[in-house]
ZAVOMAR-516493 format. One record per atom (N, C-alpha, C, O, CB): x, y, z. Coordinates in steps of 0.05 Angstrom, whole numbers, plus 5000, padded with zeros to 4 digits. Glycine has a CB too. Layout:
XYZ ...
END
This chain:
502149775008 499849924995 501450154993 503950114994 496949955010 500050494989 502850784982 502650825016 501250715034 501651214955 504951065015 505151135041 504351465023 505351565002 508551045061 502051565041 501451905039 502052095042 500652255030 500451985046 504752245061 505452355070 503352485094 501052495086 506452455052 503552545110 502252645143 500552965119 498353035109 506152775182 502653045119 502253285100 500953485085 500153715087 502653245090 501053165060 498753245048 496753205049 495453165029 498653225034 495453215078 492253105084 491453425098 489053465098 491852745113 492853625107 492653785101 493954055102 495154215117 491253765104 492553995065 492554095029 491454335040 493154515037 490253915001 489354435053 487754545046 486054745057 487654925061 486954425041 483954825063 482855145078 479555015080 478354835067 483255535050 478655295115 475655195131 474155375112 475655375092 475055275171 472855475108 471455595109 468155665118 466855465125 472155585096 466455935118 464256045135 463056205110 464256375096 465156245164 459756065107 457956125092 456156205099 455656045117 457555985081 453456425101 450456475120 449656635099 450556825086 450456645156 446756435101 445256485073 442956625099 441156495110 444056135047 443256815103 440957065118 438757165111 438857415107 441857295122 436357035107 434257095109 431657385121 430457225134 434356925117 430757535124 429157665126 427457765112 428157835089 429757755133 424657795122 422057885108 420958265119 419858385137 419357595119 422058285098 421158705095 419658665062 418958455051 425459045092 419558825057 416958925039 415558685026 416258595004 417959145015 412558565045 412758405038 414458325016 413658404993 411158375040 417258155017 418957885005 420157785016 421557935029 420557884987 420457535020 423057475043 424657535011 424157554987 423457075065 427257555037 430557685016 432157655028 431657685052 431258005006 435357565020 435857475027 438957695028 439257855009 434857255019 441057685050 443557915047 445557745019 445657505014 445957935087 446657915007 447757804977 450958114997 450458325009 444557924928 455157944987 455558144978 457858064951 459157864947 456258335001 457758264939 459658344925 462158394929 463158584940 459058484917 464058064913 466258094921 467958164908 468058214884 466857954930 470558174936 471858454927 474958294921 476958424923 471858774956 475157954912 477857974916 476957714887 474857594887 479857914954 479357674863 479357564849 479457264861 480257204883 480957664835 478457064840 476257114810 474457244806 473957354784 474956944799 473257264823 470157364838 469457614832 467157694830 470157374871 471357734830 471757944843 468358264812 467758344790 476958004843 467458274843 465058374830 463258394829 462058604823 464658344820 461658034842 460557884835 459057834863 459357934886 462057704821 457057624851 454757724874 455457494895 457257374885 450857724861 454857374920 457057164943 453757224944 451957374936 460557244972 454556954962 453356964994 456557125015 458857145005 452256515007 455657205047 457857215064 458856905079 458256695090 456857425086 461057095066 463456935089 465457015086 466057225076 464056635089 467756755099 470656855102 472356495094 471356265094 471157025146 474756565088 476956385110 476256345135 476256575141 479656505115 475556205159 475756205191 478956165183 479956075163 473755935215 479956265207 483056095221 482855895228 480755805235 484456185243 486455715228 486655495247 485055535277 483655335280 489655455251 484855665296 484755755322 482155935327 481556105343 487355895329 480455765298 477256015311 475655535300 476855415282 475356575268 473655435311 471555345313 469755475292 470755655278 470855355338 466955395288 466255515266 464055645269 463255815253 466055365248 462955555290 460555815307 462755985323 461456135338 457755665336 465156025325 465156325340 466056475314 466256715308 467656385370 466556165295 468456475270 464656585254 464456785239 472256225225 462956455260 460556545247 459456805268 458457025262 458256275244 459956705289 458456865301 459957225304 458957455306 457956695328 462957085303 464257485314 464057495267 463757725260 470457535342 464057385255 463357395219 460857605222 460757795206 462257025201 458857555243 456857745232 456458035251 455858275247 454157565230 457157825278 458258205291 459858415273 458658615266 460858175319 461858375266 463058475247 461758435218 463258405199 465558385249 459358435215 457758505187 455358715187 455158935175 456358235176 453158535209 451858755208 450258795235 447958785241 450158755184 452958835248 452958875285 453258765298 455058735314 451558945298 450558635296 449758305308 449458085317 447058075323 449558225309 450757855322 448957625321 447457385341 448057155347 450157525308 444457595349 442557495377 440657455344 438757575334 441257795416 442457245336 437357115322 439256825320 441356705323 434557305267 436356855310 436256485296 437456395274 436656455252 433556385286 439956205278 442356145257 442855825269 443355785293 445556405259 442655565246 442655485242 445855245219 445555165196 440755615246 447755205232 448555055223 447654865187 446054685191 448354975245 448154885169 446154835156 446754425155 445554215163 446355045125 449554515140 452154195133 454854335123 454754575121 450953915100 457854185114 458554315099 458554155067 457153965060 460954405112 461254345045 458454445028 462754255012 464654355025 455954965023 463554054993 466054034999 467253774964 468653604952 466153885039 464454034968 466653874933 468453944925 469054164934 465953884905 470453834904 473053844909 473554124892 475454244901 474853564901 472554214876 473754404860 471254654865 470554824849 474254284828 470654614885 470054944885 468955094886 466655184882 470155054876 472855184901 474255354896 475855474879 477955374887 474955334905 476755664855 478755604832 480155514851 480355274855 480055814812 481655774871 484155674874 485055514906 487155554919 485955944867 483855394911 484955224923 481754884945 479554854935 487255494945 482254764964 480754584969 479954724987 481154775008 481454334972 477554794981 474855055009 473954835020 472654675006 471255314994 474454765049 469654685047 469254955077 470055095095 467754075068 466754815056 465455135073 463154985093 461754775089 463355435045 463255065102 461055035128 458955165127 458955295148 461955125153 456155235110 453855315111 452355385127 452555255148 452955195104 450955555129 449255745168 447555825155 448355945135 450856075193 444655795159 442455995146 440656005164 438855855171 441155915120 441556375174 439556575189 436956675182 435456665163 440656795192 436856785212 433256815195 433257115232 433657045256 429456285196 432357485219 433557665230 431457675226 430357525209 435657815226 429657905243 428358065245 427358505231 426558705243 429057985264 427958455207 429758685196 429358855210 431259015208 429458795170 427258955232 427859125254 429059115267 429259255288 426859165265 430358945259 432958905291 435058925272 437358885281 433158535317 434758975248 437959085225 438259445238 436759595226 436859105173 439659565257 438359745259 440759925254 440760145266 436759765282 443659845232 445859925227 445959885184 445559725166 448159725250 446560085187 446560175157 448059875148 448659705164 448560515148 448359865127 448759535105 451959745105 452759975110 445859445060 452559555099 456959645104 456459535066 454659395057 460459275139 459059685048 459659825030 458959315011 459359085019 463860095035 458359394997 457459224985 455958894985 456058694971 458959264976 454658985011 452458805012 449459025011 448859265011 452958605044 447458675008 443858914985 442058654996 442758424996 443658944926 440758715001 438058445009 437658514974 438258704960 434058545040 435958124969 435158144946 433657964952 433857834973 436658124924 430257924918 428357674925 430357364936 432457344924 426357604893 430057274946 430157054966 430456684944 431756474941 426557104987 427656864936 425956684905 427656714883 428256504871 422556834893 428957004871 429657104849 433657164834 435057234815 427957354856 433557074863 437957014848 438656744842 438056514850 441157064877 440156834824 441956714808 444456804796 445057024788 440856654793 446356494794 448556584777 449956644806 452456644804 447956854751 449156684826 452056724850 454956554840 455356344827 451156554886 457156794853 458956624857 460456254868 458956144885 459356784866 461656174864 463355934879 459555694866 458155614847 464356034934 459955684900 457255384897 454455664899 452855654881 457055034941 454355784910 452255924925 449555844925 447955834944 452256164916 449055764890 447055794894 446255574891 443855554886 446255954884 447455394892 447355054918 445955104935 443555094941 450054944937 448755174947 448155294975 445655344984 444455215002 449155524978 444255654965 441955794975 439955604968 438255514984 441556084963 440155544946 438555334946 436855064955 434654974950 439055314939 439554994975 439754704999 437954965031 436554875049 445254545008 438255115029 438155355061 434655465055 433055605068 441555755058 434455325028 430955525028 429655115030 427555055042 429555844977 430654985021 429554685034 428454645049 425954605052 430654525042 430554645065 430854765096 429554915120 429454835143 432354885095 428255235104 426955385111 424055235114 422555195134 427455615095 423855175090 419855025087 419954775097 417954735110 418154955051 421854535097 421354455110 421454535137 419954355144 421954325104 422154705167 423054855186 420755015187 420555075211 425654985182 417755165166 415755225182 414555105183 413055165201 414555385182 413554865172 411854635172 412454425213 410754415230 413354415136 414554335215 415154455236 415654495258 415354325277 414654525237 416254685259 416854915277 416455275275 416255425256 419454875279 416355325298 416255695290 417755785280 419455875296 416155885308 418155825259 421055975253 418356195239 418456435232 424255785227 417256085241 416756385217 417356665242 418456885238 412056405200 416356555266 416556855269 418456925288 418057065307 414056985277 421456765280 424556805287 424657025252 426756975240 427156395291 422557255233 424157365218 421157535218 420257555196 425857205191 419457675241 417657695253 418858015273 420658045290 417057395265 416858195262 417658385292 416358285308 415458065303 417258695296 415658435332 415658275362 412458295366 411258125377 417758445392 410658635349 407758525339 408458555301 409658705286 404258785355 406758315300 405558275270 403358245265 402058345284 406358085258 401258135243 398958195240 399757865226 401757725226 397658505226 397457855215 396457495208 397057535180 399457525176 392557365215 395757575162 396757775136 400257735122 401257745100 396558135150 401157695151 404257675140 405657495145 407957465138 405857845147 404457355158 404357075176 404656815147 406456685136 400457045197 401856865145 401856845121 400956925091 399256865075 401656735124 404157175093 405357195069 406656965059 406356805041 406957395070 408657015083 410856775087 411656515073 413556415061 410356675107 408756475081 408456195071 407756155048 408355955034 406956065082 406056415039 406156325004 408056354979 407956264957 404256444994 410156564995 412356524983 413056404991 414856334975 413756634980 413356215017 415856125012 414255714993 415455574977 418256135053 411355655005 410855464990 409755604958 407755514946 408755275008 411555864946 409955884925 405755834926 404855624917 411655664907 404855924931 402855844928 399956004947 400256124968 403555584931 397755964935 395556144956 393156094979 390656104975 394256284940 394456035001 394055935024 390756025026 390156175007 396156055046 388855975041 385855975035 386056145064 386555995084 383655615030 385656495071 387256605087 383556595109 383056815118 389356945072 382356455114 379656405142 381656175138 383456245153 375256375140 382355955128 383355745143 385655675153 386055495168 382955595133 388055915139 389056015158 389856005186 390955885204 388356105155 388556245177 387956515205 385856175220 386555975208 384956995190 384556145233 384055935241 386155695253 386055645277 382655885224 387255595242 389555415251 392455635258 394255565272 390355165222 392255795251 394055975266 393355975292 394455905312 394156245257 390356115287 389656155319 390155965340 390655985364 386956185323 389755745323 388755355347 391455445357 391055575377 388354855327 394055435350 395955265357 396955485378 399355515381 397855145332 395855575386 395955715415 399255885415 400455915437 395755425445 400455965390 403555955390 402756335399 403556495416 405655825350 401056345379 400956745379 398256795401 396256665404 399756945335 399257085414 395857215428 396257535417 398057645404 395557205474 393757635427 393357775415 394457985428 393957955452 391157775407 395958215421 397858385443 394458725452 394858905468 402358555414 391858695437 389958815450 392159185428 392459425434 389858715496 392659075416 392959515389 392959385362 393459175350 397659815390 392559495362 391659555320 393059655302 394159875306 389559735311 393159555280 395159765266 392859945245 390959865231 398159565245 393860195250 393360375239 394960465210 397460445211 393360535259 393960545190 395560525163 392360775160 389960795166 396160105139 394560915148 392761175137 392961145091 394761145075 395261595156 389161115089 388461105075 387760705076 388260545058 390061295058 386860655095 386760345100 383760275096 381960345111 387860255132 383560135076 380359985066 379759825092 381459705104 380659715035 377359845100 377259545114 377259555139 377859775147 379259365108 376759335160 377059355178 380059395196 381259185192 375659215179 380759465204 384859595211 384859225228 383459085243 385860085250 388159215205 388258895234 389258805269 391258925279 390358685223 388158665280 390858665288 393558515298 394558325286 390558755298 394458635319 397258485326 397058285345 395558235364 399358655337 399058185334 398657885354 402257885357 403358075345 396757495333 403857715371 405457635382 405957395393 404457245405 405557765394 408457355388 409657025398 409156935420 410157045440 412656985400 408256815422 408156615456 410256345465 409656105469 404756425458 413256495466 415456405463 415456165482 415855925479 417456615466 414756355507 415456195531 412856025531 413955815538 415956385561 411855995529 409555695527 411855645502 414255645510 404855745516 411355615476 411555365468 414655225478 414854975476 411055385437 416355355487 418855325493 418255165519 419955005529 420555595494 415455225532 415055045564 413854825553 415454635556 412855185593 411354725539 409754585527 409954405496 409554165491 407954755528 410854645474 409954535451 412454445436 412254365413 408454735436 414854455450 417254495432 418454275424 419454165444 419154645442 418854145401 418954025377 416353825383 416453575386 422053875370 413354025385 409553965379 409554065347 409353985324 406754245403 409754155353 409954345324 409554175289 411454115274 413554485326 406254145286 407054075248 403654175247 401554075255 408253625233 404554455228 403054605206 402354445182 404054415164 404754845197 399054315178 399954275163 397254375141 395154255143 401254015166 397654645119 396854785112 394854665087 393454815074 398854955110 
END
């Protein structure tokens, strides 16, 4: 059997990439970054960076998010590693992809140069294998919407039911029955009315009520037992 030098197994690098999703302007949007380094200079891709030898992936991502958007206090999960041999043109780079969900109101700082929000379902032609990573995250996002109350991770603390329904409509490319949806979401006991009403100029019809996510009750009674079938 041929002996392979040990240093041969250490010729590579690791990176992190973040698919950060929010809900604003009645759309599900993803944060993209214009790359400044060749060979993809000027192209759009997911925000990401190479990680240092003394960093683990979670620590690297938390630090990266603080530098990028000013906070790491939001819902985020590691998706999986992308390890195709030729995924990076400069050498072997294994990337750990994360996805994050953040309310738009939590993004209080202006975006740094090169960052921009894009419709999650209209993005294509990203650099590296980022189209594939984004597709994987959106699939996980849809799955999560049926099994966990992750929809509330991208909504403000006070929201209206039509915004909740809009997120499901966008994610599943459908038009859910509004009365049935409202009935099911209320019966879930995951939300409660705040007692406030949204007033908007030139609004036609009955002003919608504000609701909030009952996070304490979910964590105490319902965790891992949520199943939405709309």
